[in-house]
N, CA, C and O atoms as a GROMACS GRO file, in nm:
protein
  532
    1MET      N    1   1.506  -0.720   0.233
    1MET     CA    2   1.371  -0.713   0.301
    1MET      C    3   1.333  -0.848   0.359
    1MET      O    4   1.366  -0.943   0.287
    2GLU      N    5   1.277  -0.877   0.462
    2GLU     CA    6   1.260  -0.976   0.554
    2GLU      C    7   1.064  -0.996   0.534
    2GLU      O    8   0.963  -0.941   0.578
    3LYS      N    9   1.099  -1.107   0.442
    3LYS     CA   10   0.960  -1.183   0.389
    3LYS      C   11   0.899  -1.238   0.534
    3LYS      O   12   0.946  -1.327   0.604
    4ARG      N   13   0.775  -1.153   0.558
    4ARG     CA   14   0.680  -1.224   0.624
    4ARG      C   15   0.579  -1.352   0.584
    4ARG      O   16   0.539  -1.355   0.467
    5THR      N   17   0.543  -1.442   0.661
    5THR     CA   18   0.441  -1.569   0.632
    5THR      C   19   0.326  -1.494   0.719
    5THR      O   20   0.320  -1.393   0.789
    6LYS      N   21   0.221  -1.616   0.671
    6LYS     CA   22   0.106  -1.612   0.745
    6LYS      C   23   0.122  -1.632   0.863
    6LYS      O   24   0.043  -1.576   0.939
    7ASP      N   25   0.203  -1.698   0.907
    7ASP     CA   26   0.245  -1.767   1.063
    7ASP      C   27   0.316  -1.667   1.137
    7ASP      O   28   0.322  -1.675   1.260
    8ASN      N   29   0.380  -1.556   1.063
    8ASN     CA   30   0.463  -1.457   1.127
    8ASN      C   31   0.458  -1.308   1.037
    8ASN      O   32   0.551  -1.258   0.974
    9PRO      N   33   0.307  -1.252   1.054
    9PRO     CA   34   0.297  -1.120   0.975
    9PRO      C   35   0.327  -1.041   1.053
    9PRO      O   36   0.348  -1.051   1.174
   10TRP      N   37   0.330  -0.921   0.953
   10TRP     CA   38   0.350  -0.791   0.998
   10TRP      C   39   0.242  -0.733   1.056
   10TRP      O   40   0.139  -0.759   0.994
   11LYS      N   41   0.230  -0.679   1.130
   11LYS     CA   42   0.118  -0.622   1.230
   11LYS      C   43   0.123  -0.482   1.238
   11LYS      O   44   0.214  -0.432   1.305
   12LEU      N   45   0.041  -0.409   1.181
   12LEU     CA   46   0.057  -0.271   1.119
   12LEU      C   47  -0.078  -0.206   1.202
   12LEU      O   48  -0.163  -0.272   1.261
   13LYS      N   49  -0.074  -0.063   1.190
   13LYS     CA   50  -0.197   0.040   1.202
   13LYS      C   51  -0.224   0.107   1.069
   13LYS      O   52  -0.139   0.102   0.981
   14THR      N   53  -0.320   0.159   1.054
   14THR     CA   54  -0.346   0.234   0.939
   14THR      C   55  -0.279   0.381   0.978
   14THR      O   56  -0.269   0.426   1.092
   15PRO      N   57  -0.236   0.447   0.850
   15PRO     CA   58  -0.224   0.558   0.882
   15PRO      C   59  -0.273   0.651   0.995
   15PRO      O   60  -0.186   0.721   1.048
   16PRO      N   61  -0.388   0.660   1.035
   16PRO     CA   62  -0.436   0.749   1.156
   16PRO      C   63  -0.420   0.661   1.285
   16PRO      O   64  -0.474   0.698   1.389
   17GLN      N   65  -0.362   0.571   1.282
   17GLN     CA   66  -0.352   0.485   1.392
   17GLN      C   67  -0.470   0.410   1.439
   17GLN      O   68  -0.460   0.357   1.550
   18THR      N   69  -0.601   0.396   1.359
   18THR     CA   70  -0.728   0.378   1.419
   18THR      C   71  -0.760   0.223   1.420
   18THR      O   72  -0.836   0.164   1.497
   19SER      N   73  -0.688   0.174   1.325
   19SER     CA   74  -0.721  -0.002   1.291
   19SER      C   75  -0.624  -0.046   1.288
   19SER      O   76  -0.529   0.027   1.259
   20ALA      N   77  -0.596  -0.210   1.322
   20ALA     CA   78  -0.509  -0.276   1.333
   20ALA      C   79  -0.528  -0.372   1.209
   20ALA      O   80  -0.642  -0.406   1.179
   21TYR      N   81  -0.398  -0.426   1.120
   21TYR     CA   82  -0.412  -0.553   0.993
   21TYR      C   83  -0.333  -0.603   0.996
   21TYR      O   84  -0.243  -0.553   1.064
   22GLU      N   85  -0.313  -0.701   0.944
   22GLU     CA   86  -0.169  -0.770   0.897
   22GLU      C   87  -0.165  -0.798   0.761
   22GLU      O   88  -0.261  -0.808   0.685
   23MET      N   89  -0.015  -0.815   0.731
   23MET     CA   90   0.038  -0.799   0.617
   23MET      C   91   0.119  -0.917   0.587
   23MET      O   92   0.179  -0.950   0.689
   24TYR      N   93   0.143  -0.990   0.493
   24TYR     CA   94   0.269  -1.104   0.479
   24TYR      C   95   0.254  -1.117   0.343
   24TYR      O   96   0.158  -1.078   0.276
   25ILE      N   97   0.372  -1.186   0.299
   25ILE     CA   98   0.407  -1.245   0.149
   25ILE      C   99   0.353  -1.408   0.123
   25ILE      O  100   0.364  -1.502   0.201
   26ASP      N  101   0.300  -1.408   0.003
   26ASP     CA  102   0.254  -1.552  -0.046
   26ASP      C  103   0.278  -1.542  -0.170
   26ASP      O  104   0.316  -1.437  -0.222
   27THR      N  105   0.259  -1.643  -0.227
   27THR     CA  106   0.255  -1.688  -0.403
   27THR      C  107   0.097  -1.712  -0.451
   27THR      O  108   0.049  -1.784  -0.364
   28LYS      N  109   0.050  -1.699  -0.497
   28LYS     CA  110  -0.107  -1.705  -0.585
   28LYS      C  111  -0.050  -1.699  -0.749
   28LYS      O  112   0.016  -1.615  -0.810
   29ASP      N  113  -0.113  -1.838  -0.790
   29ASP     CA  114  -0.103  -1.833  -0.970
   29ASP      C  115   0.052  -1.779  -1.009
   29ASP      O  116   0.083  -1.695  -1.094
   30GLU      N  117   0.154  -1.870  -0.902
   30GLU     CA  118   0.283  -1.826  -0.953
   30GLU      C  119   0.343  -1.661  -0.944
   30GLU      O  120   0.444  -1.628  -1.006
   31ARG      N  121   0.280  -1.582  -0.874
   31ARG     CA  122   0.270  -1.466  -0.836
   31ARG      C  123   0.297  -1.393  -0.715
   31ARG      O  124   0.210  -1.403  -0.629
   32GLU      N  125   0.412  -1.310  -0.682
   32GLU     CA  126   0.421  -1.295  -0.545
   32GLU      C  127   0.334  -1.192  -0.504
   32GLU      O  128   0.330  -1.097  -0.582
   33ILE      N  129   0.248  -1.184  -0.383
   33ILE     CA  130   0.148  -1.122  -0.343
   33ILE      C  131   0.168  -1.060  -0.207
   33ILE      O  132   0.250  -1.117  -0.135
   34ILE      N  133   0.118  -0.973  -0.168
   34ILE     CA  134   0.114  -0.918  -0.021
   34ILE      C  135  -0.020  -0.955  -0.011
   34ILE      O  136  -0.100  -0.924  -0.099
   35VAL      N  137  -0.057  -1.031   0.108
   35VAL     CA  138  -0.183  -1.045   0.187
   35VAL      C  139  -0.207  -0.914   0.268
   35VAL      O  140  -0.108  -0.858   0.315
   36CYS      N  141  -0.302  -0.872   0.285
   36CYS     CA  142  -0.338  -0.781   0.383
   36CYS      C  143  -0.481  -0.816   0.416
   36CYS      O  144  -0.575  -0.810   0.336
   37THR      N  145  -0.489  -0.863   0.578
   37THR     CA  146  -0.607  -0.883   0.658
   37THR      C  147  -0.633  -0.780   0.729
   37THR      O  148  -0.549  -0.735   0.807
   38VAL      N  149  -0.762  -0.721   0.711
   38VAL     CA  150  -0.839  -0.648   0.803
   38VAL      C  151  -0.945  -0.671   0.832
   38VAL      O  152  -1.029  -0.661   0.743
   39GLY      N  153  -0.989  -0.713   0.973
   39GLY     CA  154  -1.105  -0.790   1.034
   39GLY      C  155  -1.107  -0.921   0.964
   39GLY      O  156  -1.018  -1.005   0.970
   40LYS      N  157  -1.228  -0.931   0.892
   40LYS     CA  158  -1.278  -1.023   0.802
   40LYS      C  159  -1.244  -1.006   0.658
   40LYS      O  160  -1.270  -1.109   0.595
   41THR      N  161  -1.198  -0.922   0.594
   41THR     CA  162  -1.164  -0.867   0.502
   41THR      C  163  -0.998  -0.908   0.432
   41THR      O  164  -0.890  -0.892   0.489
   42THR      N  165  -1.018  -0.954   0.320
   42THR     CA  166  -0.895  -1.003   0.299
   42THR      C  167  -0.847  -0.925   0.152
   42THR      O  168  -0.927  -0.943   0.060
   43LEU      N  169  -0.750  -0.858   0.126
   43LEU     CA  170  -0.697  -0.760  -0.005
   43LEU      C  171  -0.564  -0.841  -0.060
   43LEU      O  172  -0.483  -0.902   0.010
   44HIS      N  173  -0.563  -0.827  -0.184
   44HIS     CA  174  -0.435  -0.883  -0.278
   44HIS      C  175  -0.383  -0.767  -0.311
   44HIS      O  176  -0.458  -0.679  -0.354
   45TYR      N  177  -0.239  -0.744  -0.297
   45TYR     CA  178  -0.150  -0.673  -0.388
   45TYR      C  179  -0.046  -0.721  -0.417
   45TYR      O  180   0.004  -0.806  -0.345
   46ASP      N  181   0.027  -0.669  -0.558
   46ASP     CA  182   0.124  -0.727  -0.652
   46ASP      C  183   0.234  -0.705  -0.556
   46ASP      O  184   0.256  -0.583  -0.554
   47ALA      N  185   0.313  -0.767  -0.477
   47ALA     CA  186   0.428  -0.756  -0.441
   47ALA      C  187   0.518  -0.659  -0.479
   47ALA      O  188   0.592  -0.601  -0.400
   48ARG      N  189   0.512  -0.638  -0.621
   48ARG     CA  190   0.612  -0.555  -0.661
   48ARG      C  191   0.598  -0.409  -0.602
   48ARG      O  192   0.699  -0.343  -0.577
   49ALA      N  193   0.444  -0.350  -0.578
   49ALA     CA  194   0.425  -0.263  -0.498
   49ALA      C  195   0.549  -0.227  -0.394
   49ALA      O  196   0.594  -0.113  -0.408
   50ILE      N  197   0.592  -0.284  -0.321
   50ILE     CA  198   0.689  -0.226  -0.215
   50ILE      C  199   0.792  -0.169  -0.282
   50ILE      O  200   0.820  -0.053  -0.250
   51GLU      N  201   0.864  -0.228  -0.378
   51GLU     CA  202   0.979  -0.148  -0.448
   51GLU      C  203   0.954  -0.041  -0.543
   51GLU      O  204   1.036   0.049  -0.561
   52ASP      N  205   0.853  -0.049  -0.600
   52ASP     CA  206   0.785   0.027  -0.708
   52ASP      C  207   0.741   0.150  -0.663
   52ASP      O  208   0.758   0.247  -0.736
   53LEU      N  209   0.671   0.166  -0.526
   53LEU     CA  210   0.619   0.273  -0.456
   53LEU      C  211   0.726   0.343  -0.425
   53LEU      O  212   0.736   0.460  -0.462
   54HIS      N  213   0.832   0.274  -0.344
   54HIS     CA  214   0.950   0.320  -0.272
   54HIS      C  215   1.042   0.413  -0.404
   54HIS      O  216   1.108   0.514  -0.380
   55ARG      N  217   1.027   0.354  -0.528
   55ARG     CA  218   1.139   0.390  -0.611
   55ARG      C  219   1.058   0.555  -0.665
   55ARG      O  220   1.116   0.660  -0.689
   56MET      N  221   0.901   0.526  -0.670
   56MET     CA  222   0.841   0.632  -0.718
   56MET      C  223   0.858   0.760  -0.650
   56MET      O  224   0.877   0.868  -0.705
   57LEU      N  225   0.847   0.735  -0.506
   57LEU     CA  226   0.870   0.859  -0.385
   57LEU      C  227   0.969   0.903  -0.401
   57LEU      O  228   0.988   1.024  -0.396
   58ARG      N  229   1.076   0.800  -0.429
   58ARG     CA  230   1.232   0.849  -0.441
   58ARG      C  231   1.245   0.945  -0.562
   58ARG      O  232   1.320   1.042  -0.555
   59ALA      N  233   1.178   0.921  -0.661
   59ALA     CA  234   1.189   1.000  -0.748
   59ALA      C  235   1.115   1.127  -0.730
   59ALA      O  236   1.174   1.231  -0.761
   60HIS      N  237   0.974   1.134  -0.678
   60HIS     CA  238   0.892   1.250  -0.623
   60HIS      C  239   0.992   1.364  -0.534
   60HIS      O  240   0.993   1.487  -0.541
   61GLY      N  241   1.074   1.272  -0.451
   61GLY     CA  242   1.164   1.361  -0.357
   61GLY      C  243   1.095   1.445  -0.276
   61GLY      O  244   1.143   1.557  -0.257
   62ASP      N  245   0.938   1.400  -0.197
   62ASP     CA  246   0.891   1.535  -0.139
   62ASP      C  247   0.739   1.441  -0.072
   62ASP      O  248   0.698   1.329  -0.101
   63TRP      N  249   0.691   1.535   0.017
   63TRP     CA  250   0.629   1.450   0.066
   63TRP      C  251   0.489   1.417  -0.031
   63TRP      O  252   0.453   1.514  -0.097
   64MET      N  253   0.433   1.332  -0.042
   64MET     CA  254   0.288   1.292  -0.135
   64MET      C  255   0.165   1.260  -0.045
   64MET      O  256   0.166   1.172   0.041
   65GLU      N  257   0.073   1.330  -0.069
   65GLU     CA  258  -0.062   1.274  -0.023
   65GLU      C  259  -0.088   1.146  -0.063
   65GLU      O  260  -0.075   1.093  -0.173
   66LEU      N  261  -0.135   1.098   0.061
   66LEU     CA  262  -0.192   0.937   0.029
   66LEU      C  263  -0.340   0.900  -0.067
   66LEU      O  264  -0.346   0.821  -0.162
   67GLY      N  265  -0.454   0.983  -0.008
   67GLY     CA  266  -0.550   1.024  -0.080
   67GLY      C  267  -0.620   0.880  -0.096
   67GLY      O  268  -0.682   0.862  -0.201
   68SER      N  269  -0.615   0.786  -0.009
   68SER     CA  270  -0.674   0.640   0.012
   68SER      C  271  -0.840   0.660  -0.045
   68SER      O  272  -0.909   0.760  -0.024
   69LYS      N  273  -0.879   0.540  -0.118
   69LYS     CA  274  -0.998   0.559  -0.184
   69LYS      C  275  -1.037   0.422  -0.223
   69LYS      O  276  -0.961   0.346  -0.284
   70ASP      N  277  -1.181   0.385  -0.180
   70ASP     CA  278  -1.214   0.265  -0.260
   70ASP      C  279  -1.223   0.241  -0.400
   70ASP      O  280  -1.244   0.332  -0.479
   71GLU      N  281  -1.207   0.112  -0.437
   71GLU     CA  282  -1.204   0.106  -0.589
   71GLU      C  283  -1.306   0.186  -0.661
   71GLU      O  284  -1.275   0.244  -0.766
   72LYS      N  285  -1.408   0.193  -0.619
   72LYS     CA  286  -1.508   0.246  -0.717
   72LYS      C  287  -1.518   0.390  -0.728
   72LYS      O  288  -1.572   0.458  -0.816
   73GLN      N  289  -1.454   0.425  -0.621
   73GLN     CA  290  -1.422   0.628  -0.602
   73GLN      C  291  -1.328   0.656  -0.676
   73GLN      O  292  -1.249   0.565  -0.698
   74GLU      N  293  -1.302   0.793  -0.742
   74GLU     CA  294  -1.262   0.865  -0.827
   74GLU      C  295  -1.088   0.882  -0.718
   74GLU      O  296  -1.087   0.878  -0.594
   75THR      N  297  -0.994   0.895  -0.782
   75THR     CA  298  -0.878   0.939  -0.696
   75THR      C  299  -0.843   1.064  -0.755
   75THR      O  300  -0.879   1.104  -0.866
   76LYS      N  301  -0.760   1.131  -0.659
   76LYS     CA  302  -0.705   1.267  -0.700
   76LYS      C  303  -0.584   1.264  -0.736
   76LYS      O  304  -0.496   1.221  -0.661
   77PRO      N  305  -0.551   1.321  -0.891
   77PRO     CA  306  -0.443   1.312  -0.913
   77PRO      C  307  -0.302   1.368  -0.834
   77PRO      O  308  -0.308   1.471  -0.766
   78GLY      N  309  -0.181   1.295  -0.847
   78GLY     CA  310  -0.089   1.344  -0.736
   78GLY      C  311  -0.064   1.276  -0.597
   78GLY      O  312   0.038   1.284  -0.529
   79THR      N  313  -0.166   1.217  -0.573
   79THR     CA  314  -0.159   1.076  -0.458
   79THR      C  315  -0.119   0.958  -0.490
   79THR      O  316  -0.117   0.914  -0.605
   80VAL      N  317  -0.080   0.891  -0.378
   80VAL     CA  318  -0.051   0.770  -0.400
   80VAL      C  319  -0.150   0.693  -0.451
   80VAL      O  320  -0.127   0.628  -0.553
   81GLU      N  321  -0.275   0.686  -0.389
   81GLU     CA  322  -0.380   0.617  -0.425
   81GLU      C  323  -0.412   0.621  -0.593
   81GLU      O  324  -0.453   0.525  -0.658
   82HIS      N  325  -0.384   0.761  -0.647
   82HIS     CA  326  -0.387   0.768  -0.778
   82HIS      C  327  -0.265   0.707  -0.849
   82HIS      O  328  -0.280   0.684  -0.969
   83TRP      N  329  -0.152   0.678  -0.793
   83TRP     CA  330  -0.055   0.631  -0.859
   83TRP      C  331  -0.082   0.492  -0.874
   83TRP      O  332  -0.057   0.438  -0.982
   84ALA      N  333  -0.136   0.418  -0.767
   84ALA     CA  334  -0.152   0.270  -0.756
   84ALA      C  335  -0.258   0.211  -0.857
   84ALA      O  336  -0.284   0.091  -0.855
   85ARG      N  337  -0.304   0.278  -0.926
   85ARG     CA  338  -0.395   0.240  -1.049
   85ARG      C  339  -0.409   0.281  -1.186
   85ARG      O  340  -0.483   0.235  -1.273
   86SER      N  341  -0.284   0.422  -1.197
   86SER     CA  342  -0.249   0.473  -1.277
   86SER      C  343  -0.208   0.383  -1.409
   86SER      O  344  -0.144   0.278  -1.406
   87ALA      N  345  -0.252   0.437  -1.505
   87ALA     CA  346  -0.134   0.370  -1.639
   87ALA      C  347  -0.012   0.406  -1.666
   87ALA      O  348   0.058   0.355  -1.752
   88ASP      N  349   0.018   0.495  -1.595
   88ASP     CA  350   0.135   0.548  -1.562
   88ASP      C  351   0.247   0.483  -1.471
   88ASP      O  352   0.358   0.535  -1.479
   89ASN      N  353   0.234   0.387  -1.395
   89ASN     CA  354   0.276   0.330  -1.304
   89ASN      C  355   0.335   0.164  -1.396
   89ASN      O  356   0.307   0.114  -1.506
   90PRO      N  357   0.423   0.126  -1.285
   90PRO     CA  358   0.547   0.010  -1.364
   90PRO      C  359   0.416  -0.066  -1.401
   90PRO      O  360   0.413  -0.092  -1.521
   91LEU      N  361   0.304  -0.111  -1.330
   91LEU     CA  362   0.214  -0.236  -1.381
   91LEU      C  363   0.144  -0.210  -1.470
   91LEU      O  364   0.104  -0.303  -1.541
   92GLU      N  365   0.095  -0.049  -1.504
   92GLU     CA  366   0.050  -0.012  -1.589
   92GLU      C  367  -0.131  -0.009  -1.553
   92GLU      O  368  -0.220  -0.005  -1.638
   93GLY      N  369  -0.146  -0.014  -1.416
   93GLY     CA  370  -0.256  -0.032  -1.389
   93GLY      C  371  -0.273  -0.072  -1.247
   93GLY      O  372  -0.182  -0.031  -1.175
   94TRP      N  373  -0.374  -0.149  -1.181
   94TRP     CA  374  -0.363  -0.140  -1.032
   94TRP      C  375  -0.272  -0.249  -0.985
   94TRP      O  376  -0.247  -0.354  -1.044
   95TYR      N  377  -0.227  -0.209  -0.874
   95TYR     CA  378  -0.154  -0.290  -0.778
   95TYR      C  379  -0.244  -0.391  -0.689
   95TYR      O  380  -0.199  -0.503  -0.664
   96GLY      N  381  -0.401  -0.342  -0.631
   96GLY     CA  382  -0.481  -0.443  -0.577
   96GLY      C  383  -0.541  -0.541  -0.666
   96GLY      O  384  -0.609  -0.495  -0.758
   97LEU      N  385  -0.528  -0.670  -0.657
   97LEU     CA  386  -0.548  -0.774  -0.741
   97LEU      C  387  -0.688  -0.845  -0.689
   97LEU      O  388  -0.696  -0.955  -0.744
   98LYS      N  389  -0.779  -0.826  -0.621
   98LYS     CA  390  -0.885  -0.861  -0.590
   98LYS      C  391  -1.021  -0.775  -0.667
   98LYS      O  392  -1.046  -0.668  -0.612
   99LYS      N  393  -1.074  -0.797  -0.737
   99LYS     CA  394  -1.190  -0.745  -0.796
   99LYS      C  395  -1.273  -0.699  -0.686
   99LYS      O  396  -1.292  -0.790  -0.606
  100GLY      N  397  -1.348  -0.556  -0.646
  100GLY     CA  398  -1.387  -0.516  -0.580
  100GLY      C  399  -1.375  -0.462  -0.435
  100GLY      O  400  -1.452  -0.404  -0.358
  101PHE      N  401  -1.191  -0.522  -0.430
  101PHE     CA  402  -1.104  -0.488  -0.326
  101PHE      C  403  -0.981  -0.424  -0.362
  101PHE      O  404  -0.883  -0.429  -0.288
  102ARG      N  405  -0.981  -0.366  -0.470
  102ARG     CA  406  -0.844  -0.317  -0.535
  102ARG      C  407  -0.792  -0.202  -0.477
  102ARG      O  408  -0.671  -0.183  -0.474
  103GLY      N  409  -0.876  -0.121  -0.430
  103GLY     CA  410  -0.864   0.008  -0.356
  103GLY      C  411  -0.783   0.016  -0.258
  103GLY      O  412  -0.700  -0.076  -0.260
  104ARG      N  413  -0.770   0.109  -0.147
  104ARG     CA  414  -0.756   0.135  -0.026
  104ARG      C  415  -0.596   0.114  -0.055
  104ARG      O  416  -0.539   0.102   0.054
  105PHE      N  417  -0.528   0.106  -0.134
  105PHE     CA  418  -0.367   0.068  -0.147
  105PHE      C  419  -0.328   0.193  -0.064
  105PHE      O  420  -0.232   0.158   0.006
  106ALA      N  421  -0.357   0.312  -0.042
  106ALA     CA  422  -0.297   0.432   0.029
  106ALA      C  423  -0.312   0.422   0.168
  106ALA      O  424  -0.254   0.500   0.242
  107MET      N  425  -0.379   0.338   0.207
  107MET     CA  426  -0.452   0.313   0.343
  107MET      C  427  -0.369   0.221   0.399
  107MET      O  428  -0.345   0.240   0.518
  108TYR      N  429  -0.302   0.098   0.331
  108TYR     CA  430  -0.256  -0.037   0.364
  108TYR      C  431  -0.130  -0.028   0.354
  108TYR      O  432  -0.067  -0.050   0.458
  109MET      N  433  -0.064   0.001   0.250
  109MET     CA  434   0.088  -0.018   0.181
  109MET      C  435   0.166   0.093   0.257
  109MET      O  436   0.273   0.053   0.303
  110PRO      N  437   0.139   0.216   0.279
  110PRO     CA  438   0.193   0.312   0.354
  110PRO      C  439   0.301   0.278   0.486
  110PRO      O  440   0.421   0.302   0.492
  111PRO      N  441   0.211   0.212   0.589
  111PRO     CA  442   0.259   0.164   0.707
  111PRO      C  443   0.360   0.025   0.663
  111PRO      O  444   0.467   0.014   0.722
  112LEU      N  445   0.325  -0.072   0.564
  112LEU     CA  446   0.440  -0.112   0.538
  112LEU      C  447   0.596  -0.083   0.497
  112LEU      O  448   0.705  -0.132   0.524
  113LEU      N  449   0.555   0.001   0.436
  113LEU     CA  450   0.677   0.087   0.431
  113LEU      C  451   0.775   0.156   0.511
  113LEU      O  452   0.896   0.174   0.503
  114GLU      N  453   0.691   0.187   0.584
  114GLU     CA  454   0.715   0.263   0.727
  114GLU      C  455   0.810   0.153   0.805
  114GLU      O  456   0.931   0.147   0.824
  115ALA      N  457   0.702   0.073   0.840
  115ALA     CA  458   0.812  -0.076   0.901
  115ALA      C  459   0.893  -0.139   0.842
  115ALA      O  460   0.954  -0.223   0.907
  116LEU      N  461   0.928  -0.122   0.684
  116LEU     CA  462   1.045  -0.178   0.657
  116LEU      C  463   1.152  -0.060   0.639
  116LEU      O  464   1.257  -0.087   0.581
  117GLY      N  465   1.130   0.070   0.686
  117GLY     CA  466   1.215   0.140   0.695
  117GLY      C  467   1.239   0.225   0.570
  117GLY      O  468   1.332   0.305   0.557
  118LEU      N  469   1.142   0.198   0.478
  118LEU     CA  470   1.158   0.233   0.317
  118LEU      C  471   1.108   0.402   0.330
  118LEU      O  472   1.158   0.497   0.270
  119ALA      N  473   0.994   0.402   0.428
  119ALA     CA  474   0.960   0.544   0.411
  119ALA      C  475   0.896   0.615   0.522
  119ALA      O  476   0.896   0.538   0.618
  120GLU      N  477   0.849   0.714   0.548
  120GLU     CA  478   0.788   0.809   0.679
  120GLU      C  479   0.660   0.835   0.604
  120GLU      O  480   0.636   0.866   0.487
  121VAL      N  481   0.572   0.809   0.730
  121VAL     CA  482   0.416   0.836   0.712
  121VAL      C  483   0.393   0.879   0.823
  121VAL      O  484   0.435   0.838   0.932
  122GLU      N  485   0.270   1.027   0.781
  122GLU     CA  486   0.237   1.092   0.883
  122GLU      C  487   0.108   1.008   0.938
  122GLU      O  488   0.054   0.916   0.876
  123HIS      N  489   0.070   1.055   1.055
  123HIS     CA  490  -0.002   0.952   1.164
  123HIS      C  491  -0.120   1.078   1.167
  123HIS      O  492  -0.149   1.089   1.286
  124LYS      N  493  -0.199   1.177   1.090
  124LYS     CA  494  -0.279   1.279   1.202
  124LYS      C  495  -0.403   1.179   1.152
  124LYS      O  496  -0.381   1.071   1.098
  125ALA      N  497  -0.514   1.223   1.176
  125ALA     CA  498  -0.661   1.201   1.201
  125ALA      C  499  -0.701   1.184   1.032
  125ALA      O  500  -0.760   1.083   0.994
  126ARG      N  501  -0.661   1.296   0.936
  126ARG     CA  502  -0.666   1.310   0.818
  126ARG      C  503  -0.578   1.397   0.727
  126ARG      O  504  -0.508   1.485   0.777
  127GLY      N  505  -0.578   1.374   0.596
  127GLY     CA  506  -0.475   1.412   0.518
  127GLY      C  507  -0.353   1.366   0.542
  127GLY      O  508  -0.260   1.445   0.528
  128ASN      N  509  -0.330   1.241   0.578
  128ASN     CA  510  -0.150   1.196   0.563
  128ASN      C  511  -0.091   1.225   0.491
  128ASN      O  512  -0.153   1.299   0.414
  129ARG      N  513   0.043   1.205   0.451
  129ARG     CA  514   0.122   1.223   0.362
  129ARG      C  515   0.238   1.119   0.382
  129ARG      O  516   0.256   1.071   0.494
  130MET      N  517   0.326   1.080   0.263
  130MET     CA  518   0.446   0.983   0.283
  130MET      C  519   0.537   1.061   0.223
  130MET      O  520   0.513   1.165   0.163
  131ARG      N  521   0.689   0.990   0.247
  131ARG     CA  522   0.802   1.019   0.183
  131ARG      C  523   0.872   0.882   0.201
  131ARG      O  524   0.843   0.790   0.277
  132ALA      N  525   0.973   0.894   0.108
  132ALA     CA  526   1.069   0.820   0.062
  132ALA      C  527   1.184   0.845   0.202
  132ALA      O  528   1.190   0.957   0.252
  133ARG      N  529   1.251   0.757   0.244
  133ARG     CA  530   1.381   0.743   0.354
  133ARG      C  531   1.453   0.711   0.271
  133ARG      O  532   1.571   0.686   0.298
   0.00000   0.00000   0.00000
């Protein structure tokens, strides 16, 4: 996997193709993280999310609803967002690392997996899904 830096980030768009954002790999507190910059907002995700999400989607074997939600909103079971904060995932909890900004995993991570050739992502106005490649 090609690792992008702050000086050469992935330039992505949300699944509905309505907002642009950037992501790159960095290290914080001796942990590899994904830095996601959306306008003036910066989110951090554990970098293991790339491989873990791809592995989960492969095991799932079919399309999975994204279900993106803010941190304080309840998630729908069976969605990517629900998995990304579930005690049943490999981290046994949140992939989002910044308190107050841990949600929206299913908005920002799927296009990264698509750019890396690891997943297909739908690009409808609402109700998008993804599956492993």
